[in-house]
N, C-alpha and C positions, 0 to 999 in steps of 0.2 A: 462279811468279806473276807475273800481267801485269802489264807495267810501265805504272805510271799517274799518273806524275810530272807529263805534263802536263795534265790536268785535274785534280788535285792544285791548279795554279797557277791554275786558273779560279774556286776558291775559296777564297783565301788566309786564314788564321787572322789573326781578329781579336777584338778585345774581350778582357775580363779571365777569369780560369781559370774554369771552371764544372764542376759537379758533377752526375752523373746521381744524379736524387731518387726520392723512389715518384710523382712526376709527371714523370719522365725531366728533357728539359733544359729548363729555363726561363728566357728573358731578354728583352731588347727585341730586338723582330723583326732589325732591320739587322745585329745580330751572329752570325745564325744560321745564316750561308749554307754556311760551313763544318761548322759541326756536323749541317746537314740532308745534305750530301756524303757526310761519312763515316761516319752513320749508315746512309745506304744500302749503302756500301762493307759495313758491319757485319752489317748483315742479311742482307747475300747470303752472309756467311761464315755464318753463325747458322743460316741455311738448309741450306745443304751440311752442316754439322755436325749436323745434327738428320734428317738423312736424305734430304733435298729437299722437307721438310714446310714449306708455308706459314708465314712469318713476317711480323707487320704492323707499319705504322709511321704512325703519328697524327700528324700536323702541326697541334698547337692548343694553347693557353695558358688552356684552359676558361675560369674566373671571372675569370681575368685583364683589365686593361685591355686594349684594342683594340690598342695599339702593340705588344703584348707578344708571343711566341710563343712555341713550344715543341714539341720531337720527343720520342716515346714509341714504344719498340717493345711488341711484343705476341706472345708466345710460342704453341707450336704449340696449347695448349687454349685460346686466349684468354684466357691468363693474362699479370698481367704479368709483365716480362723478370727471370729467373733473378738471382738476388740475386749471384749469382756475379761475372753478365755487369755489373753496374753498374759496379763499378770497370773494365773492361775497355772498358767505353764511355768513361768519364771520361778512362782515360788515350789512348784513341784521339783523344777528343774534343782534348783539350789538347797534342798532339805539336805540336811544329814541323813546318812543312811540309815539309822536306827529311828528317823522318824519320817519316811516314806509312807509306812503303814498308814500312822496316824494321819497326816498328809490326805492320801486317796481316802481314808475316812470322813473326813471333814470334808472333803469336796462333795461325795455322795450326800452325806446328812444335808449341807448348806442349797445344795440345788436339789435336793429330794430325786436323784439318779435311784431308777429300780435296776439295781444289779442282777436282777434273774434275768431282764432282758438279751438276747443275742445282740453282740456287737460284730459288726463287719467292719475294715479296715481295707484300704486300698495301700499298698506301698511299691514306688517305684524309686528308681536310684540314677544315679547318672555316671558316667567311664569311669570317676575317679578310683585309684586302685582301693581306696578306703571305703568305698560305697558299699561292697557288696556286704562286708563285715558289719555296716554297721546298720542296714537293712537287717540283718539277722540278728541284731541286738532288739531291735524296733519289733519284730516278729514274737520274739521272748516275751516281750512287754504284753503285746498284744493276746498272744496266747495263756499266759498266767491267768488273765483273768476270765480265761474263756473264750474268747472272741475269735472269729475267721477271718482268717489272713487271707489275702488274693495278691501273691506276689507278681507283680506286672515287669521285673525285672527292667533293664536297662529302657527307659523310656525319657522324652522330652518333658519339663514339668507340663507346658501346656495338654501334652497329652493325659498325663495324670488328672489335671483338672476336669479334663474333658469326660474321662471313664467314670469318674466322680459323678459328676452330673446325671451320666449318662444312665448309670445304673438305679439312681434315685429317681429319673423319671420315666424309668423304664416304660415297656416290659425290653429285657435285652437277655442275650444270653454269651455262654462261655467264648465262643471264638468271635464275637460280634466287635469288642472294643478297640481294637489296634486296626482289623480291617473297617471297621465303620469311620473310625476316623480317618483313616487313609483314603479312601473310597469318598466319602461326603465331601470333603475339599478339593480332590482332583473333579468331581464331577460338577460342582458347583463352578469352578475355574474355565473347565472346559465346556459347560454351557456359556458362557457369558463369551467365548472366546469363538462363538459359531455367528455370532452376528456382523455383519458387515459394518466396517467402520471405516474412517478417513487415516487408515495408517502412513501419514505422509513420512513421520521420520523416527516412529516404534522400531526397532529391532527385537526380534523376538527370543534374544539370545542374551545370556547373564552367566557371572563367574561368580559363585556362590564360595563363601568362604565359612566354612562349619567350625571353625576355632579350635579342632581337631577333636570335638565332644558328642554328644549323643544328635545334636540338630545336623551332622555329617552322614548320621547312619539313617536318620528319618526321610532325610532328603533323599539318598538312594533309592530307597523306597518308593517316595514319590516320583520320582524322575522313571521307576519302570513302567508307570501307570498314565505320565502326563502325553505320552508317544510325539507328535510334534508339535504341541499346541507352546509350547517355550521349552529351549534349549539350554541345559545347565550343565554347564561346567562346574564340575564339585573339586575342590581344594582344601586343605587342610583339614582332612578328613582323617589322621591317624589318630586313632582312639587306644591303640595297646603300648606306643613308646613312651615310656614315663616320662614324666615333664614337659609335655608338647602341649598339653592342654593349656586354653587361653594365652600360649605362650606366642607372643609378638603376632598375635590374630585375633581375630573376636572383634565383637562390637566395641565393648569395653575399650580395648586397645584404639583400637580406631578412632572413636570417639575423643579420648582421653588425648592422646598425641597427636591427631589430626593428621593422617597420616594412610595411606593405604596398607594391609595387612602383608606380612610377610608371607612367601610360598609358593607365588605363582609370580609368571614375566605377566608385566602389565601390559595390556593392549591400549591404546588410546584411545579416549571416548566408551570405553566397555564401561557399562552397568557394574560394578563388584556390592555384592549383596553378602553383608557380615552379620554373622548370628553370635552368639554369647554361647559359652559353655553348657547351659540347658536350656537354650533355644526358645527363651521369652523375649529377649530382645534384639532386633533388628535396625541395621543402619545402613544407608545406600552410599557410595562415592563413586568416583572416579577419578582418572589422572587424563588432563588433555593433549593436546598434540603437543602442547610446548613445555610437557613434564608437568606441569600446576597442579596441585590436588586440590579438589573439590568436595566438602563435604554434605551430604541429606541426613540430617538427624530427626529424632522425633517428632520436633518443631516443623519439618519439612514436610514429613509423612502425614502430620495433622492438618497442614494448610491444605494438601491436594487431594486429601481421603473428605474433609469439610466442605471444601467449594465442591469438589464433584456429587456429593451428596445433596448438596443445598441445591443443584441445578436439577437433581433429579426429583426431588422433593416440590419443586417450584413447578417444574414440567409437566408432573403428575397431576398437579390441581389436589393433592391430598394434604389437609390439615394438620401437618405433623410439625411440633414443635422440636429444632434442630441446637444442639449446642455445642460448644466445643469446650473442654477441661484441660487448662495447664495448669502448670508448678511454678513455681519463683524462676527454675532455670530454664525456662521458656526464653528464648531471643526476644528481646524488644520490639528489633523489627517484625518477628513473624504474627506477635501480637496486634501490631499495627495492621499489618496486611490484612488479616483474618478478621477485624472488627471494622475496619474502614472501606476494604476496597470490597474484601466477600458478605460484608456486612451480616456473619455469624456471629452469635452472642460468644462473649468468651466469659468464664469464668475460674477463678486462681483458687487452688487447693493444695493442702499440706503435700510435701513431697512423701511419696509410697502411694504403690497401687491403690490402696483401701482406700486411699482419700479421695484421690481422682475415679474410683469405680462409684464410690457411695454419692457422689458429688453429680456424674453424669447419669445417674436414676432419676433425676429431675428432670430430664427433656425426654420426648418421645424419642428422640435416636441423638443419643450422648455420644461424643467422639472425645475419647481422651489418650493424651500419650504425653509421656514424659521426652524430654530430652534426648535422655538413653536412649530410646529407641521402644520403650515398653509400652502399650497400649493397646486399646483396640476399639471396637464400637458397642454401646449396646443397643436393642430396641426394644422400647417397653411392649408388655402386653398388648396395650392400644393401638401402637403401632403396625405392631405383627397382623394384629387382627382387621384393621385398615385396609394393610396391605394385601391382606388374605380374601379378604372380601372383594376391592377392587379388580382383583386381578381376575375374578372369576365373574367379574359384570363385563356383560358383553355388548351393553348400551354404551361402555365408555370409548369412546372417540380413541383409533389405532395410535397415534401418535400418543394419547397420554396413558393408555393401555401398555406400552413397550416401556414406557418408565417405570409404571409399577412393577411388570413384570422382573425387569432387571433390580429394582428394589428389593423383591420377593429373591431372586437369585444371590443376591447381596445379604441377605441374610443366612443362605447356606453357608456362603463364602468364608463368613467373617467369623470368629471361636469366640464369643461374647463371654464366654467363663473366666477368661483371663488373657493377660496379653501374649500370643502367642507369633513367633517371629516369621516362623512358615506360611501361617495362615495369614499374616499381616503384608508379607509377601509376596503372596498373589493377591491381594488385593491392590497391593499397591501397580502390579504389573498391570492390572483390571484396569485401573485409573489410568495409566500410561498408554495402553493399546487404545479405548476409547478418545483421548483426547489427541491421540497421532503424535504422540511427543518422544523425544531423544530426552535423554536423561540432562542434556545441555538445556532442551527446552524449560525441564521442571525445575532445573537451577536458576533460570535467569527470571523464574519469576516475582523473585524478591531478593535481595542480598541481607545475608545475617551481619550483622554485628559482631566482629570479631570480640571472641572470647576465648576465656581460660579456665580449666577447673583443677585446683589445687587441693593441697590436704595438709594437714598439720597434726602430728599426735601429740597427747595431751594427756595426762593423768587420770581426769577423770571427764568422760563426754557428757555426763550429768550436770557438768560445769556451765554448760552451755543449754539457754534457753531463748525459745524464739517465740514469735505470734506473728498475725497478719500472714498467715500461710507461709511460714518460715521467713517471710522477708524482711522482719525485723530480730535483732536480737537483745532480748530484753536483759540478760544474766550473761556475765558478768558486767556487772556495774561500769558504764562508761564506755563500752565495747561499741556499742553502737554508733556513739556522739563521734568517735575516731573515727569508725569507718565512714561518715557521713562526709567528715571535715577532707577526707582522704580523695571520696569522690568528685568531689565539687573542683578537684584540678585535671578532671580528665574531661574533653567534651561525649557528651551522649554515655556518658561513664554510670555503671553500674555495678554493684556488689554486695554481695550475704553471705552470711556464714549457717552453717546450722550442723549439729551434730551427726553424725554415725547412726545407724540405727542397731548395730552389731557391734561397733569397735570402737575403742576408745580415739578415736579420731573426728576431728572437723572437717568438714569439706568447705571450699571457699570456690566462690565462683565469682568471676569479673567480666565486664565487657565494656566495650570504649571502639573509638569512631577506627584507629588501628591497632593491629594483633600487638606493636612495638607497647603501645598504651596499654592494652588489657593486661599483657604479661604484667608490666610495671604496676598497675595499679593488683594485679591479683599478689603477687610477691609483698606488698607494703600492707596488706589485708593481711597475709600470711604473717608476716613477721609481728601483726600487732595481736593476733589472736595468740603467738607463742608467745610474747610478753605479758599479756592481761591473764590470758587462762590458763598457763600452766605448762606452757611446752616442755616435753621431755628429750634429751640429749642438745648434739648442737643442731643451731639451726639451719633447716637443709639451704 
């Protein structure tokens, strides 16, 4: 192993103990220098252990405030880091400075990594002021182990996932990554627009809320390629003014506060599309002519997409198993609509994209979306092969072949490596286009139960443990029983709690027949968590 202590001393450990969660490491940016450097080291080892395949490192804190930042790793097929390596990353991140070399040696020895192999690491960053410095720290970590770094600069998180995947399936060239990403999804979207359809109520204009982040930059690049296929008015695109990122705008703001983003004048019944700070979440909303706000979140997107794909599979005649994966955050009415009306099989997975992604792999076509707007569609190799073969089969009746070709085009439109806000937006616009629906038509498909998301800060998030895909709390003792007792007071009531993957925060979800009831239920459960799990400070 190369002697690295002098470089370790350049990035001394600071801040509290930190854990690698669903979103990687995430905390205030000033405590992340040593984390970024050490993840550069780990990414180089991961690449060497994967036969020199490219590994990604994304510097972002997604929807978090601008003062935060984070580091997350991307595995060779563009997927989240293998779960086993999450604990390895946590141990390395928290090792004392004088034990880092020893920890690296242990990883190499226990996993049988050939340190002489080349390492390839792709690094990307969001627009936060701290991201450039942290990406350089990560590069130092890669290079100290003689790894090769490809700095992709400011990119969305889904772009970097796609770049890693593209490199590893090869062949590719240096100029192809960004252009390939932009041209692929644009071409697929425009191809799907060529087919005549019953555009009764659909209007090809949207207002895009870029959260003053990298999503706005990417959307400007897409718009220059879209022509007249979709008119996109881009707002909240200031990526240079300090403090604007995710402030009063973006997908998380819209979902959590259940009101439209600030930053532009509202046009009644105009589709508003909000992404988050790294553009891996998307939320739709609109304000009607009476000034009433309407939200269409990940549940609405899932039902729209699953219903459309189910129609295509049925009309194509292909023998493909389609299923939809949700989390405990899925609105109860969406689950009932999907299973009872659409007749699409529904599975529930633990919160976190890695869990949904894994479960979706059990289907030929697996649709997964979290209520926060993070999700995608996976096509198995079997599905892709059947679709490709059927599309080339001239004996197939035109009506069926048309559906097959549309399925094939959709495989090109969807970024299956990870939830991609912009690719998902194109998918939603495609379905609305073929349905001939306005956003009001979409909203009227089913009514979400009123709900509320809240959070409570506690001393140690590990106090909270859950089971049954996060729907039941098993620790602290007595908390779940107390929640169940309160829920009985509310018709159609449901509530659950779960620990944050990155912070000492407990997230509380509640739904009921009215917004007033959902808010009251959420407040009562927050009080329970605060009292039983050890809340910090005054009760909010």
